C-alpha positions in Angstrom: 0.0 0.0 -0.1 1.1 3.5 -0.9 1.3 5.9 2.4 2.1 9.5 3.4 6.1 9.5 4.1 6.7 10.7 7.8 7.3 14.7 7.2 8.5 16.9 9.9 8.0 20.6 9.5 10.0 23.2 10.9 7.3 26.4 11.0 8.2 29.8 11.4 6.4 31.8 14.1 4.6 33.7 11.7 2.7 30.5 10.2 1.3 29.5 13.6 -0.3 33.3 14.0 -4.3 33.1 14.0 -5.3 33.8 10.4 -8.4 35.9 9.8 -11.3 34.8 7.7 -9.2 35.2 4.6 -7.1 32.5 3.0 -3.7 31.8 4.4 -0.6 34.1 3.0 0.5 32.7 -0.4 -1.9 29.2 -0.1 -2.5 30.0 -3.7 0.9 30.9 -4.8 0.5 34.3 -5.1 3.8 35.3 -4.3 5.1 33.3 -7.4 6.9 30.8 -5.2 6.9 28.3 -2.3 7.0 30.5 0.7 5.1 29.4 3.6 4.8 25.7 1.9 7.1 22.6 2.7 8.0 20.5 0.5 9.5 17.0 -0.1 10.8 14.7 -2.9 11.9 11.2 -2.6 11.2 7.4 -3.4 8.5 4.8 -2.2 9.7 2.1 -0.4 10.3 -1.6 -1.9 12.2 -4.5 -0.8 15.5 -2.8 -1.3 14.5 0.3 0.4 11.8 -0.8 3.0 11.5 2.7 4.2 12.1 4.5 0.7 14.0 7.8 1.2 13.0 11.5 1.3 14.5 15.1 1.2 12.8 17.8 3.2 12.4 21.4 2.3 11.0 23.6 5.6 9.5 26.9 5.7 12.1 28.5 7.8 14.8 29.2 5.4 15.5 29.8 1.5 17.6 27.3 -0.3 19.3 25.0 -0.4 17.0 23.5 2.7 14.1 25.6 2.5 11.3 26.7 0.4 11.3 30.7 1.0 11.7 32.2 -2.5 12.2 29.0 -4.2 9.8 28.2 -7.1 11.0 24.5 -8.1 12.8 21.7 -6.6 14.1 18.6 -8.8 13.5 15.2 -8.9 15.1 12.8 -6.2 18.8 12.5 -7.5 17.9 14.0 -10.8 19.4 17.3 -10.7 18.4 18.3 -14.3 14.7 17.2 -13.9 12.3 19.2 -12.2 10.0 17.7 -9.8 8.1 20.4 -8.1 7.3 23.8 -9.8 5.5 27.1 -9.2 3.7 27.7 -12.8 3.3 31.6 -13.4 2.4 31.7 -17.0 -0.2 29.3 -18.4 0.7 27.1 -21.5 -0.5 23.8 -22.6 0.3 20.2 -21.0 1.5 17.9 -24.1 0.0 15.0 -23.2 -3.5 16.1 -21.4 -4.0 19.1 -23.9 -5.4 21.3 -20.8 -4.1 24.6 -19.8 -1.6 24.5 -17.0 -3.3 27.5 -15.2 -7.3 26.8 -15.3 -10.2 29.1 -15.7 -13.2 27.0 -14.8 -16.6 28.3 -15.2 -16.0 31.9 -15.1 -13.1 31.7 -12.2 -9.7 32.7 -13.4 -6.9 31.0 -11.1 -3.7 32.9 -11.0 -1.0 30.5 -10.7 -0.5 26.6 -10.2 2.0 24.0 -8.7 3.0 21.0 -10.9 4.0 18.0 -9.0 6.1 15.4 -10.8 7.5 14.8 -14.1 7.5 12.0 -16.7 11.0 10.7 -15.2 10.8 7.2 -13.9 13.0 4.8 -12.1 13.2 0.9 -12.6 13.1 -1.4 -9.5 15.3 -3.8 -11.4 17.7 -1.5 -12.6 18.7 0.8 -9.4 16.8 -0.9 -6.7 14.8 2.1 -6.1 10.9 2.3 -6.2 8.7 5.1 -8.1 9.3 8.7 -7.5 7.3 11.0 -4.8 6.7 14.7 -4.9 4.5 16.6 -2.4 4.2 20.0 -1.0 2.4 21.0 2.3 0.8 23.8 4.1 0.1 24.2 7.9 -2.9 26.4 8.0 -4.1 28.0 11.4 -7.9 27.8 11.3 -9.1 31.3 12.5 -11.4 31.3 15.7 -14.3 32.6 14.3 -17.6 30.6 15.0 -18.4 27.2 14.0 -21.5 28.0 12.2 -19.4 30.3 9.8 -17.8 28.0 7.1 -13.9 28.5 6.1 -13.5 26.6 2.9 -10.2 25.8 1.0 -11.0 25.1 -2.8 -8.4 23.8 -5.1 -8.4 22.7 -8.7 -6.6 19.7 -10.0 -5.5 18.4 -13.4 -3.4 15.3 -14.0 -1.3 12.9 -16.1 -1.1 9.3 -15.4 0.7 6.4 -17.1 -0.8 2.9 -16.8 1.7 0.7 -15.0 -0.8 -2.4 -15.3 -0.5 -3.0 -11.5 -3.2 -3.6 -9.0 -5.1 -0.2 -8.3 -2.9 0.4 -5.0 0.1 0.2 -6.9 -0.4 2.6 -9.9 0.6 6.1 -10.4 -1.5 8.3 -8.4 -2.3 12.1 -7.0 -3.7 12.7 -3.9 -4.5 15.2 -1.2 -4.6 14.6 2.4 -6.0 16.7 5.2 -4.6 15.9 8.7 -5.6 17.4 12.1 -2.5 16.6 14.7 -1.8 12.7 13.2 -5.1 12.1 12.0 -6.1 11.9 8.5 -9.6 13.5 7.5 -10.9 10.9 5.3 -14.0 12.9 3.9 -11.0 15.7 2.8 -8.6 13.5 1.8 -9.3 11.9 -2.1 -6.8 9.9 -4.4 -6.9 9.6 -7.8 -5.5 6.8 -9.9 -6.2 4.6 -12.8 -8.1 1.8 -11.6 -7.7 -1.6 -12.7 -9.3 -5.0 -12.3 -6.4 -5.9 -9.5 -5.6 -9.3 -11.4 -2.0 -8.4 -11.8 0.6 -11.3 -12.5 3.1 -12.6 -10.0 5.4 -9.8 -11.0 2.9 -7.2 -10.3 2.2 -6.3 -14.0 -0.6 -7.4 -16.3 -3.6 -6.0 -14.3 -6.7 -5.1 -16.7 -7.4 -1.3 -16.6 -11.0 -0.7 -15.7 -11.4 1.6 -18.6 -15.3 2.4 -17.8 -14.4 3.3 -14.4 -11.8 5.5 -15.7 -13.7 7.4 -18.3 -16.5 7.9 -15.8 -14.0 10.1 -13.5 -13.3 12.3 -16.7 -10.1 10.4 -17.4 -9.4 9.9 -20.9 -6.5 8.4 -23.2 -3.7 10.6 -24.5 -3.4 10.7 -28.1 0.3 10.6 -27.5 2.7 8.1 -26.6 4.9 7.7 -23.5 8.3 9.2 -23.7 9.7 6.1 -21.9 10.2 2.6 -23.5 7.9 0.0 -22.2 9.8 -0.9 -18.7 8.0 -4.6 -18.4 9.7 -5.4 -21.7 12.8 -7.6 -22.0 13.5 -6.1 -25.5 16.6 -3.2 -25.3 14.3 -1.6 -28.2 10.9 -1.9 -26.4 8.1 0.4 -28.2 6.6 3.4 -26.7 3.2 2.4 -25.5 0.1 4.6 -25.9 -0.7 3.9 -22.2 -0.8 7.7 -20.8 -4.2 8.9 -19.5 -5.0 12.4 -18.5 -7.9 14.1 -16.6 -8.5 17.9 -16.9 -9.2 20.3 -14.5 -11.7 19.5 -11.6 -12.3 21.6 -8.3 -12.6 20.5 -4.8 -13.7 22.2 -1.7 -13.6 21.3 2.0 -14.7 23.2 5.2 -12.4 23.9 8.0 -15.1 25.4 10.0 -15.2 22.3 12.5 -11.1 23.0 13.6 -11.8 26.4 14.5 -8.7 27.6 16.4 -6.8 24.5 15.4 -3.8 23.7 13.1 -4.4 21.7 10.2 -1.9 20.3 7.5 -2.9 20.0 3.7 -0.7 18.0 1.4 -0.9 17.2 -2.2 1.3 14.6 -3.5 2.1 12.9 -6.9 3.9 9.3 -6.8 4.7 7.1 -9.5 4.0 3.4 -9.5 5.4 1.3 -6.7 7.8 -0.5 -8.7 9.1 2.7 -10.2 8.7 2.3 -14.2 5.6 4.7 -14.6 5.2 8.3 -14.1 2.4 10.5 -12.8 2.3 14.0 -12.5 -0.3 16.5 -11.5 -1.1 20.4 -11.5 -2.8 21.9 -8.3 -4.3 25.6 -8.1 -6.0 27.0 -5.1 -8.7 29.9 -4.9 -7.9 33.2 -3.3 -11.1 33.1 -1.2 -11.7 30.8 1.8 -15.1 32.6 3.0 -17.6 29.7 2.3 -19.2 27.9 -0.8 -19.2 30.1 -4.2 -21.4 29.0 -7.0 -19.5 30.1 -10.4 -21.5 30.6 -13.2 -23.2 33.9 -15.2 -25.3 36.2 -13.3 -26.8 37.7 -16.4 -28.4 34.1 -18.0 -29.4 34.3 -21.7 -32.7 33.6 -22.4 -33.3 29.9 -24.3 -30.0 29.4 -23.6 -28.1 26.2 -21.8 -25.7 27.4 -19.2 -23.5 25.7 -16.6 -23.4 26.3 -12.8 -20.9 24.9 -10.6 -19.6 24.6 -7.2 -15.9 22.9 -6.1 -16.7 19.1 -5.6 -17.0 18.1 -1.8 -15.5 14.4 -1.2 -18.5 11.9 -1.0 -21.0 14.5 -0.8 -24.7 14.7 -2.0 -25.9 17.9 -3.9 -29.1 19.8 -4.3 -30.0 22.6 -6.5 -32.9 25.2 -6.8 -33.3 27.4 -10.1 -35.9 30.1 -11.0 -39.4 28.6 -11.5 -39.5 28.5 -15.3 -36.1 27.1 -15.9 -35.4 23.7 -16.3 -32.6 21.1 -15.3 -30.7 19.8 -18.0 -28.4 17.6 -15.9 -26.2 17.6 -13.0 -29.2 17.9 -10.5 -27.2 15.5 -8.0 -23.7 16.5 -9.0 -21.6 19.8 -8.4 -21.9 20.7 -12.0 -25.5 21.9 -13.3 -26.4 22.4 -16.4 -29.9 24.3 -17.0 -32.3 25.5 -20.0 -32.9 29.3 -18.9 -36.3 30.9 -19.2 -37.6 34.1 -18.8 -38.2 34.7 -15.1 -35.5 36.4 -13.0 -34.5 34.5 -9.2 -32.1 32.7 -7.4 -29.8 29.4 -8.0 -29.1 28.1 -4.8 -26.6 25.2 -4.4 -25.9 23.0 -1.3 -23.6 20.3 -0.7 -23.0 18.0 2.4 -20.8 14.9 3.5 -20.1 13.5 6.9 -17.4 16.6 7.3 -19.3 19.8 6.2 -22.8 21.2 4.9 -21.9 24.0 2.5 -24.6 26.2 0.7 -24.6 29.4 -1.5 -27.2 31.7 -3.5 -26.6 33.6 -6.3 -29.4 36.3 -7.6 -29.7 35.7 -11.6 -31.2 38.1 -14.0 -32.5 36.8 -17.8 -31.4 39.1 -21.0 -32.7 38.6 -24.3 -30.4 36.5 -27.0 -27.5 38.5 -29.3 -28.7 40.3 -32.7 -25.6 40.8 -34.3 -27.5 43.3 -36.8 -26.4 44.5 -40.4 -23.6 46.6 -41.5 -24.1 49.4 -43.9 -21.8 51.4 -45.7 -21.2 49.2 -48.9 -18.8 51.6 -51.2 -16.4 51.8 -53.9 -13.3 53.7 -53.8 -10.2 54.4 -55.4 -7.0 53.2 -53.7 -4.7 55.5 -52.1 -6.7 58.4 -49.7 -10.0 57.3 -49.4 -12.8 57.3 -46.4 -15.7 55.1 -46.0 -18.3 55.4 -43.1 -19.6 52.0 -41.9 -22.5 51.7 -39.7 -23.9 48.7 -37.5 -27.5 48.8 -37.1 -30.4 46.8 -36.0 -28.3 44.9 -33.3 -28.9 43.9 -29.7 -25.6 43.5 -27.2 -22.4 45.3 -27.0 -19.8 45.5 -29.9 -16.9 43.2 -28.6 -14.8 44.3 -32.0 -14.7 44.7 -35.6 -13.3 42.3 -37.9 -11.8 42.7 -41.3 -11.1 40.0 -44.5 -9.5 40.8 -47.9 -10.8 37.2 -48.8 -13.8 36.7 -47.2 -12.1 33.6 -45.3 -9.4 34.8 -43.2 -10.6 37.6 -40.6 -8.5 40.3 -38.6 -9.5 42.0 -35.6 -9.9 45.8 -35.1 -10.2 47.1 -31.5 -13.3 49.1 -32.4 -16.2 48.8 -29.6 -18.6 51.2 -31.2 -21.0 50.8 -33.7 -19.8 53.4 -36.2 -16.3 53.2 -37.9 -14.7 55.1 -40.8 -12.4 52.9 -43.1 -9.6 55.2 -44.2 -6.8 54.8 -47.0 -7.6 51.2 -47.9 -5.5 49.8 -50.4 -7.5 46.4 -51.3 -11.0 45.7 -51.4 -12.2 44.7 -47.8 -15.1 43.3 -46.2 -16.2 44.8 -42.5 -18.1 42.9 -39.8 -18.8 43.2 -36.1 -18.8 40.7 -33.4 -21.6 41.3 -31.0 -22.6 40.0 -27.4 -25.9 40.6 -25.3 -24.7 40.0 -22.0 -22.1 37.4 -20.9 -23.8 34.0 -21.4 -25.4 34.8 -24.6 -24.0 33.8 -27.8 -21.3 36.1 -29.7 -22.5 36.5 -33.0 -21.0 38.3 -36.2 -23.2 40.7 -38.3 -23.5 41.0 -42.2 -20.7 42.2 -43.6 -20.0 45.3 -45.6 -17.8 45.5 -48.4 -15.8 48.5 -49.4 -14.6 47.8 -53.3 -11.0 49.4 -53.4 -10.4 50.1 -57.3 -6.8 49.9 -58.3 -5.6 53.4 -60.3 -6.1 53.8 -63.8 -3.1 52.9 -65.9 -3.6 53.6 -69.8 -1.1 51.3 -71.0 0.3 51.0 -74.6 -1.2 50.1 -78.2 0.8 47.5 -80.2 2.3 48.2 -82.7 2.7 51.6 -81.7 3.8 52.5 -85.5 1.8 51.1 -88.6 2.2 51.2 -91.9 -1.4 51.1 -93.7 -1.8 50.6 -97.4 -4.3 52.4 -99.6 -7.7 50.4 -99.7 -6.5 48.0 -96.9 -9.5 46.5 -95.4 -8.1 44.0 -92.9 -5.2 42.9 -90.6 -4.3 46.3 -89.6 -5.1 45.7 -86.0 -4.0 48.0 -82.6 -4.1 46.3 -79.4 -4.1 47.7 -76.2 -1.6 46.4 -73.5 -0.3 46.9 -70.0 -3.6 48.6 -69.0 -5.5 48.4 -65.6 -9.3 49.2 -65.9 -11.6 49.1 -68.7 -11.6 50.6 -72.0 -14.4 53.8 -71.9 -13.5 54.7 -75.4 -11.1 55.2 -78.3 -9.8 58.3 -79.8 -8.3 59.4 -83.4 -6.7 62.2 -84.4 -5.0 63.7 -87.4 -1.9 65.5 -85.8 -1.4 64.1 -82.2 -3.2 67.0 -81.0 -6.8 67.5 -81.9 -8.5 64.3 -80.6 -12.2 63.0 -81.5 -14.0 60.1 -79.4 -15.4 57.2 -81.4 -18.9 57.4 -82.1 -20.4 54.8 -81.3 -18.4 54.3 -78.3 -16.0 51.6 -78.7 -15.0 49.6 -75.4 -12.7 46.8 -77.1 -9.0 46.5 -76.1 -8.5 46.0 -80.0 -9.5 47.8 -83.2 -9.2 46.9 -86.5 -8.1 50.3 -88.9 -10.0 50.6 -91.9 -11.1 53.3 -94.4 -8.6 55.8 -93.6 -7.7 58.5 -96.3 -4.7 60.0 -94.5 -2.2 59.2 -91.7 -3.7 59.0 -88.1 -3.0 58.6 -84.8 -5.1 56.5 -82.0 -5.1 56.2 -78.2 -7.7 54.6 -75.9 -9.2 56.1 -72.4 -9.0 53.8 -69.5 -10.7 53.9 -66.2 -10.5 51.5 -63.3 -13.7 51.6 -61.6 -14.1 55.1 -59.7 -10.7 56.3 -60.1 -9.7 59.0 -62.3 -9.5 57.8 -66.1 -6.1 57.7 -67.9 -4.9 57.9 -71.4 -3.0 55.4 -73.3 0.3 56.0 -75.3 -0.7 57.1 -79.1 0.0 54.8 -81.9 0.7 56.1 -85.3 -0.9 54.3 -88.4 0.8 55.9 -91.5 -1.0 55.8 -94.8 0.9 54.5 -98.1 -0.1 55.5 -101.5 0.6 51.7 -102.6 -2.4 49.7 -102.9 -3.1 46.5 -100.6 -3.5 43.4 -102.4 -6.7 42.2 -103.7 -7.7 38.4 -104.4 -10.8 36.4 -103.7 -10.6 32.6 -102.0 -12.8 29.8 -101.7 -14.0 27.7 -100.1 -12.7 28.7 -96.6 -13.6 25.6 -94.9 -13.3 22.1 -96.4 -14.4 18.9 -95.0 -12.9 16.0 -96.4 -12.5 12.4 -95.6 -9.4 10.7 -94.6 -6.8 10.6 -97.6 -9.2 12.6 -100.1 -8.0 15.9 -101.6 -9.6 19.2 -101.3 -9.7 22.3 -103.4 -8.0 25.7 -102.7 -9.0 27.9 -105.0 -7.8 31.8 -105.1 -8.0 34.9 -107.9 -5.6 37.4 -107.2 -7.1 41.0 -108.5 -4.2 42.9 -107.3 -0.9 41.7 -106.5 2.7 40.9 -107.6 3.4 37.8 -105.9 2.1 34.9 -103.3 3.0 32.4 -100.8 1.8 29.4 -98.9 2.4 29.0 -95.4 2.0 25.1 -95.5 3.2 23.3 -98.9 2.6 19.6 -97.7 1.1 17.9 -98.7 0.1 20.4 -101.4 -0.1 20.4 -105.2 -0.6 22.7 -108.0 0.0 25.4 -106.1 1.4 27.6 -108.4 5.2 29.3 -108.9 4.4 32.3 -106.5 4.4 34.8 -109.4 1.5 37.0 -110.3 1.0 37.9 -114.3 -2.4 39.6 -115.1 -5.0 37.9 -113.1 -3.7 35.0 -111.4 -5.9 32.1 -110.6 -4.8 29.5 -108.4 -6.3 26.0 -108.2 -4.0 24.1 -105.5 -5.1 20.5 -104.2 -4.4 19.5 -100.6 -4.4 16.0 -99.1 -3.9 16.3 -95.6 -4.0 13.2 -93.2 -5.3 15.5 -90.3 -7.2 19.1 -89.9 -4.5 21.6 -91.3 -4.7 25.1 -91.7 -3.3 26.5 -94.9 -2.4 30.5 -95.4 -2.2 32.1 -98.6 -0.5 35.4 -98.5 -0.7 37.8 -101.5 1.7 40.7 -101.9 1.7 44.0 -104.2 4.8 45.9 -104.7 5.3 48.7 -102.4 2.9 47.8 -99.7 4.8 45.8 -97.2 1.5 44.4 -95.9 0.6 41.0 -97.0 -3.2 40.0 -97.8 -3.7 36.8 -95.7 -6.7 34.3 -96.6 -7.0 31.3 -94.6 -8.3 27.8 -95.8 -9.2 25.3 -93.1 -9.3 21.9 -93.9 -11.1 19.6 -91.6 -10.2 15.9 -92.0 -12.3 13.1 -91.0 -10.5 10.7 -89.0 -9.2 7.5 -90.6 -11.8 4.8 -90.2 -10.6 1.6 -89.1 -12.6 -1.4 -89.3 -12.4 -4.8 -87.5 -14.0 -7.7 -89.3 -12.4 -10.5 -87.0 -10.1 -13.0 -87.0 -10.4 -15.6 -90.0 -12.1 -18.6 -89.0 -13.3 -21.9 -90.1 -16.8 -23.8 -89.9 -18.7 -26.8 -91.1 -21.4 -26.5 -93.3 -24.8 -25.2 -92.3 -23.1 -24.0 -89.2 -24.3 -20.5 -88.3 -21.6 -18.3 -87.7 -22.1 -14.8 -86.0 -20.1 -12.3 -87.8 -19.5 -9.2 -85.6 -17.8 -6.1 -87.3 -16.6 -2.7 -85.4 -15.3 0.3 -86.2 -13.2 2.9 -84.4 -15.7 5.7 -85.5 -19.3 6.0 -83.7 -20.5 8.3 -86.9 -19.2 5.0 -89.0 -22.9 3.2 -88.6 -23.8 2.5 -92.3 -22.7 -1.2 -93.2 -22.5 -3.1 -96.0 -21.2 -6.9 -96.7 -20.0 -8.5 -100.1 -20.6 -10.6 -101.6 -24.1 -11.5 -99.6 -23.8 -15.0 -100.1 -25.4 -16.7 -96.7 -25.8 -13.5 -95.1 -29.2 -12.9 -93.4 -28.8 -9.1 -93.4 -25.8 -7.7 -95.3 -26.6 -4.4 -94.0 -25.9 -4.5 -90.4 -22.5 -5.0 -88.4 -23.5 -8.5 -86.9 -24.9 -10.7 -89.7 -25.3 -14.5 -89.4 -23.7 -16.5 -92.2 -24.9 -20.1 -93.2 -22.7 -21.9 -95.8 -23.4 -24.8 -97.4 -21.3 -27.8 -98.6 -21.0 -26.2 -102.2 -18.7 -23.4 -100.7 -15.1 -24.2 -100.0 -14.4 -20.9 -98.7 -15.4 -16.9 -98.8 -13.9 -13.9 -98.2 -16.2 -11.1 -97.0 -15.7 -7.5 -97.3 -17.3 -5.4 -95.0 -17.6 -1.5 -95.1 -18.4 1.0 -92.4 -19.7 4.6 -94.1 -20.8 8.0 -92.6 -23.4 10.1 -93.9 -20.8 12.1 -95.7 -19.6 8.9 -97.4 -16.4 8.7 -95.5 -15.6 4.8 -95.2 -13.4 2.0 -94.0 -13.1 -1.5 -94.9 -11.6 -5.0 -93.9 -11.9 -8.7 -94.9 -12.6 -12.0 -93.1 -11.7 -15.4 -94.6 -14.2 -18.4 -93.8 -13.3 -21.8 -94.6 -16.0 -24.6 -94.7 -15.1 -27.9 -93.9 -17.3 -30.9 -95.1 -17.5 -32.8 -91.8 -19.3 -32.7 -88.6 -18.1 -30.4 -85.8 -14.9 -31.3 -84.5 -11.6 -30.5 -83.2 -8.4 -31.0 -85.8 -5.2 -31.4 -84.1 -1.6 -32.1 -86.0 1.0 -34.5 -85.2 4.0 -33.1 -85.5 5.5 -29.5 -85.5 9.1 -27.8 -86.0 9.3 -25.0 -83.0 11.9 -22.5 -83.8 11.4 -22.8 -87.5 9.9 -20.9 -90.3 7.0 -22.9 -90.8 4.7 -25.6 -88.8 6.4 -23.9 -85.6 3.7 -23.4 -83.4 1.6 -26.6 -82.2 -2.4 -25.6 -82.3 -5.6 -27.5 -82.6 -8.1 -26.0 -85.5 -11.6 -26.2 -83.8 -14.5 -26.3 -86.6 -18.2 -26.1 -85.5 -17.0 -25.5 -82.1 -19.2 -22.9 -80.4 -17.3 -23.0 -76.8 -13.4 -24.1 -76.8 -13.0 -25.6 -73.4 -8.9 -26.2 -73.3 -6.1 -27.4 -75.2 -3.3 -28.6 -72.6 0.5 -30.2 -73.6 2.0 -32.5 -71.2 5.9 -33.5 -71.2 6.6 -37.4 -70.6 6.8 -37.1 -66.7 3.2 -35.9 -67.1 4.2 -32.2 -66.1 1.9 -29.7 -67.6 3.8 -27.5 -70.2 1.2 -25.6 -71.8 -2.8 -24.7 -71.3 -4.9 -22.3 -73.1 -8.6 -21.9 -73.3 -8.6 -19.5 -76.3 -9.0 -20.9 -79.5 -6.4 -20.2 -82.2 -3.7 -20.0 -79.5 -1.1 -22.7 -79.4 2.6 -23.8 -77.7 5.7 -22.6 -79.3 7.6 -25.6 -77.8 9.2 -23.6 -74.9 8.9 -24.0 -71.1 10.1 -20.9 -69.2 11.6 -19.3 -72.3 13.5 -22.4 -73.2 13.0 -24.5 -76.1 12.3 -28.2 -75.5 14.3 -30.9 -76.6 13.1 -33.3 -79.4 10.5 -35.7 -78.3 6.9 -37.0 -77.9 4.4 -35.1 -76.2 0.9 -35.9 -74.8 -1.8 -33.3 -75.4 -5.9 -33.5 -74.4 -8.5 -30.9 -76.1 -12.1 -30.6 -75.2 -14.7 -28.2 -76.6 -18.7 -27.8 -77.1 -20.1 -27.8 -80.8 -22.5 -25.7 -81.9 -25.1 -28.2 -81.6 -24.3 -28.5 -78.2 -22.1 -31.9 -78.2 -19.0 -32.2 -76.4 -15.9 -32.8 -78.3 -12.8 -34.2 -76.8 -9.6 -35.9 -77.9 -6.2 -37.0 -76.7 -3.0 -37.9 -78.7 0.7 -37.3 -79.0 2.4 -35.1 -81.1 6.3 -35.1 -82.0 8.4 -32.3 -81.5 11.1 -32.1 -84.3 14.3 -29.9 -84.3 
């Protein structure tokens, strides 16, 4: 059994002075260290150390032997590992995931103490038991009337590794209250991982009582133990997922029965007795000792579910009362009560009692209406830079806790604005604004609708490309100016004869490109660009210089031509003005001419592309640098590939199901030739029945599209004048140029079951169930030696009769 090791405390005269109704000095670690607390570290007793061992730190001095001004002590004989530590700043515990300084139902503790670490000792290795750490306080209970409660309230959280020992040897955290040398059992709980107490002879292997642990609020950590499994004999033992934790819970006890007496409060965290599994705990104490206090909101949001709590009393019974139209959701018989809030104001009372105390508290509560977040108004559009956008939150209920902004509608940043009005200034990006509103401390925080201030970038006129263009007389195409590098939208284009006097286009042109046509003198062009509400900007001007040389003239046809694969398309052009011409693509192209224009040139080129191709005819006229380009688009229908199936053999009068297919779903017009024996020559899958007068026949099947593009394939059908059978040759020559594959020939066979070949030892060397496949004389890639092999073949005829043969074949080399 674990026990509290004997402690001798050396107390200062200050500690023995009678205290008032207020809490003892630094009982809640308000100084930030362990002053007025005594401490000890040590190891539990075992067979090697029957009394264990301890190191004490008293309250009468500072380091190295006392606690005055000391905030931490190391583990027993582990100078680099902290075993007791005052926590002044909260963080998150790694294994438990809880805060190291708690806030419980609205009450914020200021500090805590951590007792223990993840360090372990192993009984078989160094002969010592598990580590022990404890702190104690001698409390001089004030001499007020016994009827007036004097309470101490602490919160605890803990992390325990499952040692799979019997419960009384498991890692634990405990609180002990002693009056003189007697333990006050109703105020001295122990917390540990319960097991079924079925450990083996070595003291391990006990089954964890998971249900009992979880009922106490103990849960399995998602992280593995930092220590290798101490029960394993493997030097590379695994790290087990055996760490459990319990978040913060509050406990209270009443010291009024001990008015005028001195009591000792001790908190202790012990590793398991064998020493291989760790325990650590956090302890925090309240700063008020004047009786029971209910924690929870005084302002209760109507129709909400709220929690009220009191510190637990060990082994206590609980009673609660609530306002008349409120209802209890859960916890009527526990120290944590959940209620559904009604409309009425009233009182909440709590009473807890055990064999040591009866404690009671009452708080007055008022109800408030739920939060209404309201609507944000002030949608606006501004230009980046210097701008102002007034925003106003309206139709809300509650207090504005702050504002939030977002430039993407997903990620939000906070503004420390607690008023309903705000003016956004000098924005450089489109921004959404919303407010956080809460009506009373217990109503939900809600977000208002968002208002958007759209921020437009400054207008940038950009440039026109090309900036300098030559334009031939009579030119009617391919003189395109394109706006580049602009920010904003085109409001209109302008033209000028001299670059000074500008005229707007009428009608308005808002495109980013313009095809210059119909000018009779040189001109300049520019665009007006405007970005949202920002001032407009003007693009750089482009010059279009008119030449007296005439632009080429030609007529080309047809512009688009569909052809079948392998067919020819005509490319016709009639040049009425020009001196030369060229083609952008000359393969495959015939009769394209020599590129010289004599008088009126008529071109009748022929193109035979195998895929869709563009041909561009460029016509030049002497003195004009700009070509006239005409484009011919040849759309080539894909090559139609038809599959008629493998050549085959049948017996006379056997129905043969033909089945042709095509790679082109539009080629769905079918024809077979000749039509001999076919039930329908105009479908892809006719049935052929051939009589004994025919030795063989080759069918040609054609698949055509609506525009008469087509593809063809053939299939040879041999006709046997026998009954259905499977013919097998008697010899073959693998590796030769002929008769090099040993395969059966099925005729009149509807289902080919198998063909198998065995060597003289009865070993299977080849097998197939696919008609037409055969053996090439190899086993595992190696040609076999000459010899005799046994074969078997089986199939079912089209009449449903089983055909089976077996025999031998000679492999000749």
